[in-house]
C-alpha positions in Angstrom: -45.4 26.6 31.8 -42.2 27.2 31.6 -40.7 29.8 29.5 -38.2 28.5 26.2 -35.0 29.6 26.7 -33.6 31.7 23.7 -30.2 33.9 22.8 -30.6 37.6 22.4 -28.3 39.6 20.2 -26.9 43.7 20.1 -25.3 45.1 17.6 -23.4 48.1 19.1 -22.5 51.4 16.7 -19.0 50.4 16.7 -19.9 47.0 15.1 -19.7 45.3 18.6 -21.6 42.4 18.9 -23.2 41.0 22.3 -24.3 38.0 22.7 -26.9 36.7 25.7 -28.5 33.3 26.7 -29.6 31.0 26.8 -31.7 33.0 29.1 -35.8 33.0 29.7 -35.6 36.3 30.9 -37.7 39.5 29.3 -34.9 41.5 28.5 -35.3 43.9 25.7 -31.9 45.8 25.3 -27.8 45.8 26.0 -26.3 49.3 27.4 -22.9 49.7 28.0 -20.4 52.1 29.7 -16.8 52.9 27.5 -15.0 55.1 29.8 -11.9 56.9 29.5 -9.9 56.9 32.4 -6.8 59.5 33.5 -4.3 57.6 32.6 -5.4 57.1 28.9 -7.1 53.6 29.3 -10.5 52.5 29.2 -12.9 50.2 31.4 -16.3 48.9 29.9 -19.4 48.4 31.7 -22.9 46.8 30.8 -25.6 44.9 31.4 -29.2 44.6 29.9 -32.7 45.4 31.2 -36.1 44.6 30.4 -37.8 48.1 28.2 -35.7 50.6 27.0 -37.5 53.4 29.3 -35.0 51.5 32.1 -31.6 51.9 30.1 -32.3 55.4 29.4 -32.4 56.1 33.5 -29.2 54.2 33.9 -28.0 57.2 31.8 -27.9 59.9 35.1 -25.6 57.1 36.6 -23.3 57.1 34.5 -22.9 60.5 34.4 -22.8 60.3 38.5 -19.7 57.4 38.3 -18.0 59.5 35.5 -17.9 62.0 38.5 -17.6 59.9 41.3 -14.3 57.8 39.4 -12.4 61.1 38.1 -13.0 59.7 34.1 -11.9 62.5 31.5 -14.7 60.8 28.8 -17.6 58.4 28.9 -19.8 56.9 26.3 -22.8 55.4 27.4 -25.0 53.8 24.5 -28.4 51.4 24.4 -29.1 49.0 21.7 -31.9 46.5 21.1 -31.8 43.1 21.7 -32.7 40.8 18.7 -33.6 37.1 19.4 -31.9 35.0 17.6 -33.0 30.9 17.1 -29.0 29.8 17.8 
């Protein structure tokens, strides 16, 4: 039996809403890195994971990325994905 496709929504602390789908993947969390570059501009990286633990592991990778790329500062955020009908 095929899994039904669904839409997932994450709401970040700053009010940004990310909608994913349709998908049949068992995704549970959305993560986002907002990096402040040396020139004052910002860059955003994002993705989704199948568990909170998997998302938390990316925090270390974000710190490594900040050192390698020379970011002035960055914010790493995780939000739970909530299923919606449409």
